[in-house]
SESE-700940 format. One record per residue (C-alpha): residue number from 1; residue in one letter; x, y, z. Coordinates in Angstrom, 2 decimals. Layout:
! residues N
+-----+--------+---------+---------+---------+
| num | residu |      xx |      yy |      zz |
+-----+--------+---------+---------+---------+
| NUM |      A |       X |       Y |       Z |
...
+-----+--------+---------+---------+---------+
***
This chain:
! residues 454
+-----+--------+---------+---------+---------+
| num | residu |      xx |      yy |      zz |
+-----+--------+---------+---------+---------+
|   1 |      M |  120.36 |   59.21 |  -62.10 |
|   2 |      T |  119.38 |   58.01 |  -63.72 |
|   3 |      R |  115.81 |   57.82 |  -65.77 |
|   4 |      T |  118.17 |   58.69 |  -63.00 |
|   5 |      S |  121.12 |   56.61 |  -65.04 |
|   6 |      R |  120.69 |   58.82 |  -68.00 |
|   7 |      T |  122.49 |   61.11 |  -65.91 |
|   8 |      T |  125.17 |   59.15 |  -66.35 |
|   9 |      R |  126.40 |   58.14 |  -69.72 |
|  10 |      R |  126.18 |   57.15 |  -73.44 |
|  11 |      V |  123.89 |   54.62 |  -73.82 |
|  12 |      L |  124.49 |   51.96 |  -76.82 |
|  13 |      P |  122.05 |   50.30 |  -79.37 |
|  14 |      T |  119.20 |   48.12 |  -78.55 |
|  15 |      V |  120.67 |   44.20 |  -78.79 |
|  16 |      A |  119.01 |   41.13 |  -78.37 |
|  17 |      L |  116.81 |   40.10 |  -75.51 |
|  18 |      A |  119.21 |   37.55 |  -74.73 |
|  19 |      V |  122.88 |   38.46 |  -75.35 |
|  20 |      C |  125.37 |   35.72 |  -73.95 |
|  21 |      G |  128.56 |   36.34 |  -71.78 |
|  22 |      T |  130.59 |   36.94 |  -75.20 |
|  23 |      L |  129.32 |   37.59 |  -78.37 |
|  24 |      L |  129.70 |   33.97 |  -79.43 |
|  25 |      A |  126.64 |   32.29 |  -79.07 |
|  26 |      A |  128.78 |   29.90 |  -77.98 |
|  27 |      A |  128.77 |   31.15 |  -74.29 |
|  28 |      C |  125.29 |   30.76 |  -74.35 |
|  29 |      S |  125.00 |   26.79 |  -75.23 |
|  30 |      G |  123.82 |   24.80 |  -72.31 |
|  31 |      A |  122.17 |   27.87 |  -70.88 |
|  32 |      G |  118.51 |   27.27 |  -71.84 |
|  33 |      G |  118.13 |   31.15 |  -72.35 |
|  34 |      A |  116.18 |   33.33 |  -70.14 |
|  35 |      G |  114.16 |   29.89 |  -68.44 |
|  36 |      G |  116.99 |   28.25 |  -68.34 |
|  37 |      S |  117.61 |   25.67 |  -66.19 |
|  38 |      G |  120.54 |   23.97 |  -64.47 |
|  39 |      S |  122.81 |   24.69 |  -60.72 |
|  40 |      H |  125.67 |   26.34 |  -63.10 |
|  41 |      S |  123.50 |   28.82 |  -64.97 |
|  42 |      L |  122.95 |   32.72 |  -63.99 |
|  43 |      N |  119.99 |   35.24 |  -65.98 |
|  44 |      V |  121.48 |   38.52 |  -65.60 |
|  45 |      L |  119.19 |   41.52 |  -66.73 |
|  46 |      M |  120.87 |   44.25 |  -67.04 |
|  47 |      V |  120.66 |   47.74 |  -68.54 |
|  48 |      N |  122.60 |   48.63 |  -72.38 |
|  49 |      N |  125.07 |   50.74 |  -70.81 |
|  50 |      P |  129.30 |   50.92 |  -72.09 |
|  51 |      Q |  130.43 |   49.31 |  -68.76 |
|  52 |      M |  128.27 |   46.12 |  -69.37 |
|  53 |      A |  128.73 |   46.16 |  -73.06 |
|  54 |      D |  132.33 |   45.94 |  -71.22 |
|  55 |      L |  131.36 |   43.03 |  -68.47 |
|  56 |      Q |  129.78 |   40.99 |  -71.66 |
|  57 |      K |  132.65 |   40.78 |  -73.25 |
|  58 |      L |  135.11 |   39.66 |  -70.19 |
|  59 |      T |  132.67 |   37.27 |  -68.15 |
|  60 |      A |  132.89 |   33.76 |  -70.47 |
|  61 |      A |  136.31 |   34.02 |  -70.40 |
|  62 |      N |  137.25 |   34.94 |  -67.51 |
|  63 |      F |  134.17 |   33.95 |  -64.96 |
|  64 |      T |  132.66 |   31.80 |  -66.79 |
|  65 |      K |  136.22 |   29.95 |  -66.95 |
|  66 |      S |  136.94 |   29.87 |  -63.44 |
|  67 |      T |  133.75 |   28.90 |  -62.02 |
|  68 |      G |  131.77 |   27.19 |  -64.88 |
|  69 |      I |  129.22 |   29.26 |  -64.02 |
|  70 |      K |  127.18 |   29.76 |  -67.76 |
|  71 |      V |  125.87 |   34.06 |  -67.51 |
|  72 |      N |  122.90 |   34.75 |  -69.88 |
|  73 |      F |  122.76 |   38.63 |  -69.93 |
|  74 |      T |  119.58 |   40.12 |  -71.28 |
|  75 |      V |  120.18 |   43.62 |  -72.32 |
|  76 |      L |  117.91 |   46.41 |  -72.73 |
|  77 |      P |  117.72 |   50.03 |  -72.67 |
|  78 |      E |  117.26 |   52.01 |  -69.65 |
|  79 |      D |  113.24 |   52.34 |  -69.33 |
|  80 |      D |  112.97 |   49.17 |  -71.02 |
|  81 |      V |  115.12 |   47.40 |  -68.51 |
|  82 |      R |  113.32 |   49.03 |  -65.66 |
|  83 |      D |  109.63 |   48.22 |  -66.25 |
|  84 |      K |  111.12 |   44.79 |  -67.23 |
|  85 |      I |  112.99 |   44.19 |  -63.86 |
|  86 |      T |  110.11 |   46.13 |  -61.75 |
|  87 |      Q |  107.47 |   43.16 |  -63.25 |
|  88 |      D |  109.97 |   40.36 |  -63.25 |
|  89 |      F |  110.80 |   41.28 |  -59.14 |
|  90 |      S |  107.29 |   42.49 |  -57.66 |
|  91 |      S |  105.84 |   39.28 |  -59.20 |
|  92 |      Q |  108.76 |   37.15 |  -57.80 |
|  93 |      A |  108.76 |   34.89 |  -61.11 |
|  94 |      G |  112.24 |   34.47 |  -60.75 |
|  95 |      Q |  113.00 |   34.49 |  -64.56 |
|  96 |      Y |  116.32 |   36.57 |  -63.61 |
|  97 |      D |  118.86 |   35.63 |  -60.60 |
|  98 |      V |  120.15 |   39.23 |  -60.85 |
|  99 |      A |  119.38 |   42.24 |  -61.88 |
| 100 |      T |  120.99 |   46.08 |  -62.41 |
| 101 |      I |  118.97 |   48.20 |  -60.07 |
| 102 |      S |  119.88 |   51.62 |  -58.64 |
| 103 |      N |  119.93 |   53.36 |  -55.29 |
| 104 |      Y |  116.89 |   54.37 |  -55.55 |
| 105 |      E |  114.81 |   50.90 |  -56.63 |
| 106 |      T |  116.71 |   48.97 |  -53.96 |
| 107 |      P |  115.19 |   49.89 |  -50.58 |
| 108 |      I |  112.16 |   50.48 |  -52.36 |
| 109 |      Y |  112.57 |   46.65 |  -53.40 |
| 110 |      A |  113.89 |   45.79 |  -50.31 |
| 111 |      K |  110.94 |   46.74 |  -48.16 |
| 112 |      N |  108.36 |   44.66 |  -50.78 |
| 113 |      G |  110.33 |   41.90 |  -50.00 |
| 114 |      W |  111.33 |   41.46 |  -53.64 |
| 115 |      L |  115.03 |   41.09 |  -53.08 |
| 116 |      S |  117.35 |   38.69 |  -51.20 |
| 117 |      P |  119.85 |   40.26 |  -48.27 |
| 118 |      L |  123.77 |   39.98 |  -48.72 |
| 119 |      T |  125.04 |   41.25 |  -46.09 |
| 120 |      T |  125.96 |   37.66 |  -44.49 |
| 121 |      E |  127.58 |   36.84 |  -48.01 |
| 122 |      A |  129.96 |   40.01 |  -48.10 |
| 123 |      N |  130.80 |   40.09 |  -44.67 |
| 124 |      A |  131.83 |   36.13 |  -45.61 |
| 125 |      D |  133.55 |   36.78 |  -48.56 |
| 126 |      A |  136.97 |   38.45 |  -47.39 |
| 127 |      S |  138.17 |   38.98 |  -51.02 |
| 128 |      F |  135.16 |   40.98 |  -52.23 |
| 129 |      D |  135.99 |   43.24 |  -48.99 |
| 130 |      Q |  132.94 |   45.00 |  -48.06 |
| 131 |      G |  134.46 |   47.51 |  -46.01 |
| 132 |      D |  135.87 |   49.08 |  -49.29 |
| 133 |      I |  132.88 |   50.04 |  -50.23 |
| 134 |      L |  132.54 |   53.75 |  -50.06 |
| 135 |      P |  130.60 |   54.65 |  -47.30 |
| 136 |      A |  128.31 |   56.61 |  -49.04 |
| 137 |      M |  127.53 |   54.01 |  -51.76 |
| 138 |      R |  127.30 |   51.25 |  -49.05 |
| 139 |      E |  124.67 |   52.71 |  -47.03 |
| 140 |      S |  122.74 |   54.09 |  -49.80 |
| 141 |      L |  122.12 |   50.05 |  -50.95 |
| 142 |      T |  121.58 |   49.37 |  -47.30 |
| 143 |      Y |  117.99 |   48.81 |  -45.86 |
| 144 |      Q |  117.23 |   48.56 |  -42.42 |
| 145 |      G |  120.54 |   47.32 |  -41.24 |
| 146 |      Q |  120.55 |   44.70 |  -44.14 |
| 147 |      V |  122.92 |   44.84 |  -47.73 |
| 148 |      Y |  120.51 |   44.31 |  -50.33 |
| 149 |      A |  122.82 |   45.46 |  -53.78 |
| 150 |      E |  126.14 |   46.22 |  -54.38 |
| 151 |      P |  127.49 |   48.75 |  -56.64 |
| 152 |      F |  128.87 |   48.17 |  -60.54 |
| 153 |      Y |  129.65 |   51.65 |  -60.72 |
| 154 |      G |  129.06 |   54.79 |  -59.01 |
| 155 |      E |  129.00 |   58.58 |  -59.68 |
| 156 |      S |  128.18 |   62.25 |  -58.08 |
| 157 |      S |  128.56 |   65.77 |  -59.55 |
| 158 |      F |  130.91 |   68.10 |  -60.01 |
| 159 |      L |  131.00 |   71.69 |  -62.69 |
| 160 |      M |  133.30 |   70.63 |  -65.53 |
| 161 |      Y |  134.59 |   73.80 |  -67.15 |
| 162 |      R |  136.90 |   75.06 |  -69.80 |
| 163 |      K |  140.58 |   76.24 |  -68.04 |
| 164 |      D |  141.75 |   78.10 |  -71.16 |
| 165 |      V |  138.56 |   80.00 |  -71.71 |
| 166 |      L |  138.21 |   81.07 |  -68.50 |
| 167 |      A |  142.36 |   82.29 |  -67.96 |
| 168 |      A |  141.25 |   84.42 |  -71.61 |
| 169 |      K |  139.04 |   86.24 |  -69.80 |
| 170 |      N |  141.36 |   86.59 |  -66.91 |
| 171 |      L |  139.05 |   84.53 |  -64.76 |
| 172 |      T |  139.03 |   81.54 |  -62.10 |
| 173 |      M |  136.93 |   79.25 |  -60.64 |
| 174 |      P |  136.64 |   79.29 |  -57.36 |
| 175 |      A |  137.44 |   76.00 |  -54.94 |
| 176 |      H |  134.50 |   75.87 |  -53.85 |
| 177 |      P |  131.75 |   78.22 |  -56.11 |
| 178 |      T |  128.73 |   79.09 |  -55.23 |
| 179 |      W |  125.89 |   79.18 |  -57.49 |
| 180 |      T |  126.25 |   82.77 |  -57.42 |
| 181 |      Q |  129.51 |   82.62 |  -58.94 |
| 182 |      V |  128.59 |   80.36 |  -61.65 |
| 183 |      A |  126.13 |   82.84 |  -62.68 |
| 184 |      D |  128.61 |   85.68 |  -63.00 |
| 185 |      L |  131.13 |   83.21 |  -64.81 |
| 186 |      A |  128.46 |   81.85 |  -67.63 |
| 187 |      A |  127.65 |   85.76 |  -68.27 |
| 188 |      R |  131.21 |   86.68 |  -68.49 |
| 189 |      T |  132.39 |   83.59 |  -71.00 |
| 190 |      D |  129.48 |   83.52 |  -72.65 |
| 191 |      G |  130.17 |   84.45 |  -76.48 |
| 192 |      A |  133.77 |   84.26 |  -75.40 |
| 193 |      Q |  134.16 |   81.97 |  -78.47 |
| 194 |      P |  132.28 |   81.94 |  -82.09 |
| 195 |      G |  129.25 |   80.11 |  -80.99 |
| 196 |      M |  129.95 |   79.53 |  -77.60 |
| 197 |      K |  126.94 |   79.70 |  -74.60 |
| 198 |      G |  128.29 |   80.27 |  -71.20 |
| 199 |      I |  126.45 |   76.91 |  -69.53 |
| 200 |      C |  125.21 |   73.67 |  -69.99 |
| 201 |      L |  122.27 |   72.74 |  -68.05 |
| 202 |      R |  119.84 |   69.82 |  -68.28 |
| 203 |      G |  116.52 |   71.13 |  -70.05 |
| 204 |      Q |  115.38 |   67.68 |  -71.51 |
| 205 |      P |  112.21 |   66.46 |  -69.25 |
| 206 |      G |  112.24 |   63.26 |  -67.15 |
| 207 |      W |  112.71 |   62.64 |  -63.30 |
| 208 |      G |  116.14 |   61.24 |  -64.94 |
| 209 |      E |  117.84 |   64.15 |  -66.77 |
| 210 |      M |  116.19 |   68.10 |  -65.71 |
| 211 |      I |  115.26 |   66.90 |  -62.35 |
| 212 |      A |  118.47 |   65.36 |  -61.23 |
| 213 |      P |  120.67 |   68.52 |  -61.57 |
| 214 |      L |  117.70 |   70.94 |  -60.73 |
| 215 |      T |  116.68 |   69.22 |  -57.44 |
| 216 |      T |  120.70 |   69.66 |  -56.01 |
| 217 |      V |  120.27 |   73.07 |  -56.60 |
| 218 |      V |  116.66 |   73.25 |  -54.97 |
| 219 |      N |  118.66 |   71.35 |  -51.65 |
| 220 |      T |  121.29 |   73.57 |  -51.72 |
| 221 |      M |  119.49 |   77.17 |  -52.42 |
| 222 |      G |  117.01 |   76.01 |  -49.23 |
| 223 |      G |  114.43 |   73.98 |  -50.73 |
| 224 |      T |  113.02 |   70.36 |  -50.72 |
| 225 |      W |  109.88 |   68.40 |  -52.74 |
| 226 |      F |  108.72 |   67.73 |  -49.38 |
| 227 |      D |  108.60 |   68.82 |  -45.36 |
| 228 |      K |  109.35 |   66.34 |  -42.86 |
| 229 |      G |  105.40 |   66.02 |  -42.59 |
| 230 |      W |  104.58 |   64.98 |  -46.14 |
| 231 |      Q |  103.49 |   68.92 |  -46.98 |
| 232 |      A |  104.46 |   69.26 |  -50.54 |
| 233 |      Q |  107.17 |   72.26 |  -50.93 |
| 234 |      L |  106.87 |   73.32 |  -54.99 |
| 235 |      T |  105.28 |   76.63 |  -53.97 |
| 236 |      G |  108.23 |   77.03 |  -51.01 |
| 237 |      A |  110.45 |   80.04 |  -51.16 |
| 238 |      G |  113.72 |   77.62 |  -51.43 |
| 239 |      F |  111.98 |   75.72 |  -54.22 |
| 240 |      E |  110.60 |   78.84 |  -56.18 |
| 241 |      K |  113.76 |   80.89 |  -55.64 |
| 242 |      A |  116.33 |   77.43 |  -56.78 |
| 243 |      T |  113.79 |   77.08 |  -60.03 |
| 244 |      K |  113.89 |   80.54 |  -60.89 |
| 245 |      F |  117.53 |   80.72 |  -60.88 |
| 246 |      Y |  117.67 |   77.68 |  -62.96 |
| 247 |      V |  115.88 |   78.28 |  -65.59 |
| 248 |      G |  116.93 |   82.19 |  -65.75 |
| 249 |      L |  120.38 |   80.65 |  -65.73 |
| 250 |      V |  119.65 |   78.23 |  -68.58 |
| 251 |      R |  117.58 |   80.70 |  -70.47 |
| 252 |      A |  120.02 |   83.63 |  -70.41 |
| 253 |      H |  123.72 |   82.20 |  -70.63 |
| 254 |      G |  122.65 |   78.00 |  -71.41 |
| 255 |      E |  122.82 |   75.79 |  -74.54 |
| 256 |      A |  121.19 |   76.34 |  -77.72 |
| 257 |      G |  118.16 |   73.95 |  -77.65 |
| 258 |      A |  118.17 |   73.67 |  -74.09 |
| 259 |      P |  114.30 |   72.18 |  -73.59 |
| 260 |      Q |  115.42 |   68.89 |  -75.68 |
| 261 |      S |  118.93 |   68.86 |  -74.28 |
| 262 |      G |  119.72 |   66.52 |  -71.71 |
| 263 |      F |  122.92 |   64.61 |  -70.36 |
| 264 |      T |  123.93 |   63.10 |  -74.20 |
| 265 |      E |  123.45 |   66.72 |  -75.35 |
| 266 |      C |  125.35 |   68.51 |  -72.70 |
| 267 |      L |  128.57 |   66.07 |  -72.91 |
| 268 |      N |  128.63 |   66.65 |  -76.61 |
| 269 |      D |  128.47 |   70.23 |  -76.46 |
| 270 |      L |  131.07 |   70.68 |  -73.86 |
| 271 |      E |  133.39 |   69.04 |  -76.51 |
| 272 |      Q |  132.30 |   70.40 |  -79.49 |
| 273 |      G |  133.70 |   73.82 |  -77.82 |
| 274 |      K |  129.85 |   75.12 |  -77.68 |
| 275 |      V |  129.52 |   75.73 |  -74.27 |
| 276 |      A |  132.27 |   76.96 |  -71.46 |
| 277 |      M |  130.99 |   74.88 |  -68.18 |
| 278 |      W |  128.80 |   72.59 |  -67.67 |
| 279 |      Y |  127.07 |   70.93 |  -64.04 |
| 280 |      D |  126.29 |   67.02 |  -64.35 |
| 281 |      A |  127.77 |   63.51 |  -63.56 |
| 282 |      T |  131.25 |   62.69 |  -62.65 |
| 283 |      S |  131.15 |   59.96 |  -64.96 |
| 284 |      A |  131.00 |   62.18 |  -67.90 |
| 285 |      A |  134.81 |   63.26 |  -66.98 |
| 286 |      G |  136.04 |   59.27 |  -68.50 |
| 287 |      S |  134.41 |   60.55 |  -71.86 |
| 288 |      L |  136.11 |   64.29 |  -71.84 |
| 289 |      E |  139.11 |   63.19 |  -70.94 |
| 290 |      A |  139.72 |   60.43 |  -73.65 |
| 291 |      K |  142.31 |   60.30 |  -76.24 |
| 292 |      D |  140.08 |   61.22 |  -79.08 |
| 293 |      S |  138.24 |   63.87 |  -77.46 |
| 294 |      P |  138.39 |   67.00 |  -78.31 |
| 295 |      V |  138.40 |   69.18 |  -74.93 |
| 296 |      A |  140.77 |   66.56 |  -73.00 |
| 297 |      G |  143.69 |   68.12 |  -71.17 |
| 298 |      K |  141.61 |   71.64 |  -71.19 |
| 299 |      L |  139.19 |   70.73 |  -68.58 |
| 300 |      G |  139.13 |   71.70 |  -65.19 |
| 301 |      Y |  136.83 |   70.33 |  -62.44 |
| 302 |      A |  134.94 |   71.97 |  -59.20 |
| 303 |      P |  132.80 |   70.26 |  -56.65 |
| 304 |      A |  129.18 |   71.01 |  -57.59 |
| 305 |      P |  128.23 |   74.63 |  -56.79 |
| 306 |      V |  126.38 |   75.24 |  -53.28 |
| 307 |      E |  124.32 |   78.29 |  -51.94 |
| 308 |      Q |  123.42 |   77.39 |  -47.97 |
| 309 |      T |  124.86 |   73.95 |  -48.14 |
| 310 |      K |  128.76 |   72.55 |  -47.36 |
| 311 |      S |  128.32 |   70.14 |  -50.78 |
| 312 |      S |  125.31 |   69.22 |  -53.00 |
| 313 |      G |  126.48 |   66.53 |  -55.49 |
| 314 |      W |  124.39 |   63.83 |  -56.15 |
| 315 |      L |  125.01 |   59.94 |  -55.38 |
| 316 |      Y |  123.75 |   57.57 |  -58.24 |
| 317 |      T |  124.87 |   53.40 |  -58.28 |
| 318 |      W |  124.30 |   51.29 |  -60.70 |
| 319 |      A |  124.31 |   47.92 |  -58.63 |
| 320 |      W |  123.41 |   44.47 |  -58.81 |
| 321 |      G |  120.39 |   42.73 |  -56.73 |
| 322 |      V |  119.28 |   39.21 |  -56.31 |
| 323 |      Q |  115.67 |   38.43 |  -56.60 |
| 324 |      K |  114.69 |   36.32 |  -53.36 |
| 325 |      A |  113.03 |   33.78 |  -56.15 |
| 326 |      S |  116.15 |   33.44 |  -57.49 |
| 327 |      K |  116.91 |   29.25 |  -57.00 |
| 328 |      H |  120.92 |   30.27 |  -57.81 |
| 329 |      Q |  121.98 |   32.49 |  -54.56 |
| 330 |      E |  125.11 |   30.89 |  -54.20 |
| 331 |      D |  126.47 |   31.38 |  -57.83 |
| 332 |      A |  124.28 |   34.56 |  -57.81 |
| 333 |      W |  126.72 |   35.94 |  -55.25 |
| 334 |      K |  129.63 |   34.39 |  -56.91 |
| 335 |      F |  129.22 |   36.33 |  -60.29 |
| 336 |      I |  128.34 |   39.43 |  -58.41 |
| 337 |      S |  131.53 |   39.71 |  -56.00 |
| 338 |      W |  132.88 |   39.09 |  -59.42 |
| 339 |      A |  131.53 |   41.84 |  -61.12 |
| 340 |      S |  131.92 |   44.49 |  -58.50 |
| 341 |      G |  135.33 |   43.25 |  -56.85 |
| 342 |      K |  138.99 |   44.76 |  -57.20 |
| 343 |      G |  140.00 |   42.11 |  -59.27 |
| 344 |      Y |  137.55 |   42.98 |  -61.94 |
| 345 |      E |  138.45 |   46.44 |  -62.00 |
| 346 |      N |  142.04 |   45.27 |  -62.71 |
| 347 |      L |  141.22 |   43.12 |  -65.66 |
| 348 |      V |  139.15 |   45.91 |  -67.03 |
| 349 |      G |  142.10 |   48.18 |  -66.73 |
| 350 |      K |  144.80 |   45.65 |  -68.25 |
| 351 |      Q |  142.33 |   44.29 |  -71.18 |
| 352 |      L |  140.40 |   47.41 |  -71.97 |
| 353 |      G |  142.39 |   50.37 |  -70.76 |
| 354 |      W |  141.74 |   51.87 |  -66.92 |
| 355 |      S |  139.58 |   54.87 |  -68.21 |
| 356 |      R |  136.86 |   52.12 |  -69.20 |
| 357 |      V |  136.90 |   51.00 |  -65.21 |
| 358 |      P |  133.49 |   50.87 |  -63.63 |
| 359 |      A |  134.70 |   53.27 |  -61.15 |
| 360 |      G |  133.03 |   55.26 |  -58.35 |
| 361 |      K |  132.66 |   52.51 |  -55.67 |
| 362 |      R |  135.72 |   51.62 |  -54.00 |
| 363 |      T |  138.25 |   53.54 |  -51.57 |
| 364 |      S |  140.70 |   51.51 |  -53.30 |
| 365 |      T |  140.18 |   52.81 |  -56.63 |
| 366 |      Y |  141.31 |   56.20 |  -55.95 |
| 367 |      A |  144.77 |   54.45 |  -54.27 |
| 368 |      N |  144.60 |   52.29 |  -57.46 |
| 369 |      P |  148.31 |   54.58 |  -59.10 |
| 370 |      A |  147.51 |   53.01 |  -62.61 |
| 371 |      Y |  143.76 |   54.32 |  -62.40 |
| 372 |      V |  144.50 |   57.36 |  -60.71 |
| 373 |      A |  147.13 |   57.98 |  -63.29 |
| 374 |      A |  144.92 |   56.78 |  -66.46 |
| 375 |      S |  142.29 |   59.76 |  -64.60 |
| 376 |      S |  144.55 |   62.08 |  -63.11 |
| 377 |      A |  142.47 |   64.95 |  -64.54 |
| 378 |      F |  139.01 |   64.01 |  -62.25 |
| 379 |      A |  139.56 |   61.10 |  -59.95 |
| 380 |      K |  140.59 |   63.24 |  -57.21 |
| 381 |      P |  137.16 |   65.39 |  -57.17 |
| 382 |      T |  135.12 |   62.69 |  -58.38 |
| 383 |      L |  136.31 |   60.86 |  -54.68 |
| 384 |      A |  135.68 |   64.56 |  -53.02 |
| 385 |      A |  132.31 |   64.94 |  -54.31 |
| 386 |      L |  131.20 |   60.62 |  -53.80 |
| 387 |      E |  132.69 |   61.28 |  -50.05 |
| 388 |      A |  130.68 |   64.57 |  -49.22 |
| 389 |      A |  127.01 |   63.04 |  -50.58 |
| 390 |      D |  124.61 |   62.64 |  -47.90 |
| 391 |      P |  121.23 |   61.00 |  -49.11 |
| 392 |      A |  119.87 |   61.37 |  -45.72 |
| 393 |      S |  120.62 |   65.10 |  -44.97 |
| 394 |      P |  120.98 |   66.75 |  -48.15 |
| 395 |      G |  119.38 |   69.77 |  -47.84 |
| 396 |      V |  118.57 |   72.50 |  -45.17 |
| 397 |      Q |  115.82 |   70.50 |  -43.52 |
| 398 |      P |  114.76 |   67.21 |  -42.52 |
| 399 |      R |  113.22 |   65.13 |  -44.77 |
| 400 |      P |  110.52 |   62.43 |  -44.57 |
| 401 |      A |  112.46 |   60.03 |  -47.51 |
| 402 |      P |  116.32 |   59.81 |  -48.70 |
| 403 |      G |  117.64 |   61.04 |  -51.65 |
| 404 |      I |  119.90 |   63.87 |  -52.86 |
| 405 |      Q |  118.64 |   64.03 |  -56.59 |
| 406 |      F |  115.45 |   62.16 |  -56.02 |
| 407 |      V |  113.04 |   61.02 |  -53.60 |
| 408 |      G |  113.40 |   57.47 |  -52.21 |
| 409 |      I |  109.65 |   56.81 |  -52.82 |
| 410 |      P |  107.97 |   55.00 |  -55.36 |
| 411 |      E |  105.92 |   57.52 |  -57.30 |
| 412 |      F |  108.37 |   60.21 |  -57.73 |
| 413 |      T |  109.68 |   58.72 |  -61.19 |
| 414 |      D |  106.11 |   59.75 |  -62.39 |
| 415 |      L |  106.04 |   62.93 |  -60.14 |
| 416 |      G |  109.18 |   64.12 |  -61.67 |
| 417 |      T |  108.65 |   63.32 |  -64.98 |
| 418 |      R |  105.40 |   65.31 |  -64.98 |
| 419 |      V |  106.92 |   68.05 |  -63.31 |
| 420 |      S |  109.68 |   67.77 |  -65.36 |
| 421 |      Q |  107.81 |   68.46 |  -68.37 |
| 422 |      Q |  105.86 |   71.73 |  -66.68 |
| 423 |      L |  109.45 |   73.36 |  -66.08 |
| 424 |      N |  110.04 |   72.16 |  -69.40 |
| 425 |      S |  107.73 |   74.89 |  -70.86 |
| 426 |      A |  109.03 |   77.57 |  -69.04 |
| 427 |      I |  112.67 |   76.50 |  -70.02 |
| 428 |      A |  110.54 |   76.80 |  -73.64 |
| 429 |      G |  108.94 |   80.22 |  -72.62 |
| 430 |      R |  105.85 |   78.99 |  -73.37 |
| 431 |      T |  104.77 |   79.18 |  -69.81 |
| 432 |      S |  105.96 |   81.02 |  -66.70 |
| 433 |      V |  108.22 |   79.54 |  -63.92 |
| 434 |      D |  105.24 |   80.94 |  -61.28 |
| 435 |      S |  102.58 |   78.50 |  -63.23 |
| 436 |      A |  104.73 |   75.46 |  -63.70 |
| 437 |      L |  105.09 |   75.69 |  -59.79 |
| 438 |      K |  101.65 |   76.06 |  -59.01 |
| 439 |      S |  100.83 |   73.32 |  -61.47 |
| 440 |      S |  103.69 |   70.94 |  -60.07 |
| 441 |      Q |  102.42 |   72.07 |  -56.15 |
| 442 |      S |   99.38 |   70.08 |  -56.73 |
| 443 |      L |  100.58 |   67.09 |  -58.31 |
| 444 |      A |  103.13 |   67.20 |  -55.80 |
| 445 |      Q |   99.91 |   67.37 |  -52.63 |
| 446 |      K |   98.09 |   64.14 |  -54.00 |
| 447 |      V |  101.35 |   62.11 |  -54.09 |
| 448 |      A |  102.19 |   63.34 |  -50.07 |
| 449 |      D |   98.96 |   62.99 |  -49.01 |
| 450 |      K |   99.14 |   58.61 |  -49.36 |
| 451 |      Y |  102.03 |   59.38 |  -46.62 |
| 452 |      A |  101.11 |   62.37 |  -44.70 |
| 453 |      G |  100.16 |   60.85 |  -41.28 |
| 454 |      K |  101.42 |   57.78 |  -41.81 |
+-----+--------+---------+---------+---------+
***
C-alpha cells in the first residue's frame, strides 16, 4: 500500500545487504552469499518490515534444520527493495530466487514473463492448502488463470476510533459509517480532550501514502482515475468531490502537521491521544492493541466509510514471487510453502506471540482460537474487510485496470506520487484543490494516452 506497503507498518532500521537466516553468521556458512551456488541454497530479497525480521530469526532453526536448505536474506527498506527487485527480475539476472512483491507488482511482473507460475506446486502441495488463501487475496496474485505469488501477510483498511472519547461526547459510531457521518464525528470530537483532533488522514506525498486512502474515498464517492476507455477522470465530478472532501476534512479537523503525516505519524498520533479517529490499514491494529500501547482496549473498529458503494476497504499483500530465471525452483517452493503456510503461523504464535502472526491471508487464521483470542478486538473486522475487498470492481463504474487503492499499471508509481505532491500542496494551503486537480489531470491523461485504443 504500499509505496503501498508503507500503508502498513513501521519499518526497521536498514540492515546489511546480506543478512542470513538468523542473526548468526553461522547461518550463512557454505551459502555463498547473494551469488551462492549449490542446490540447497536460496537467495531471498525482501522488505525490512517487522514480520520479515521475525522470519529471519526463525528460518535457520526451523526451515533449514528440517529441509537442509540454507537461506541468504538480503533485506532493504521498501523503496530500495522495490528498485532492486525490479532491476534483478526485469533483467532475469537470477541473483535472487525469491523476492517480496505485492499484489500491485505481481500481475505486471507475470505479464512481463519475470515470474514462475506457482499453480502446479500449490495445488500439488496438500499441506499448503491453496484453497485456504482468502479468495480476494488469491485472485489479486493470479494472472491469466495462473497463481504467480503466495501471500506472506495481507491487509485491508478500516476506521479506528476511541470508544471512550465518543462515549464521553454521547456519540455513537454507526455499524457501517458513511464519510458524511465520519466528518460529523470528526467535528464533534475535535478538541474532546486537550490537544486532540477529530481524525488522522494521511497527507504525506507518495503513491502508497496519501494516495492509498484517498483513492478509496474517490472510489466510493463515484470517481475513478480512468474510465473504461482510458480517459483520465481527475477533474471529473466524483474525483473532485472526493478530493475536496478529503482535503477539507483533514484541514478542518485533521492532525497537526498533516502535510508530513503518513502511516507511522498517524499511528503515533492515535497511540498518543492526539486524534480521536484514524482511517488506515487493518494491520495497524496489532500495534494499537499491544500490551504496551496506551490505547489498548480503548478502540473500536468500523468498516471503511462509504458513500455510493457497499464497501471501500483496500487490499494489499506482501507476497513471495519466484524469479523465472532461478535455478532453484523446487527449493524456492519449499521455502514459500513453509513461510506462507499454516505451520509457520503457529510457530510464530507459540514462539513470538500471537499478535505477531503474519495474518490477513488465510481463512483458517480467523478460526484459530489462540489467534482470535489474542486479536479479539480487531480480528473479525479485519476478516470482514478482507472478504469485502473487490479489486476488479471497487467503484461505481467499469475500470480499465484492477486495483482498489492503486491502478494496476506500471506507470502508477510515478503518476500517483506526482499527483500526491500536487494534493499535498493543497493540504498545506499553498494551492487550491481545483488547481492541483487541473495539473494532475494533465499528468494522468499523458499516461492514459499510452493505453487508449489498445
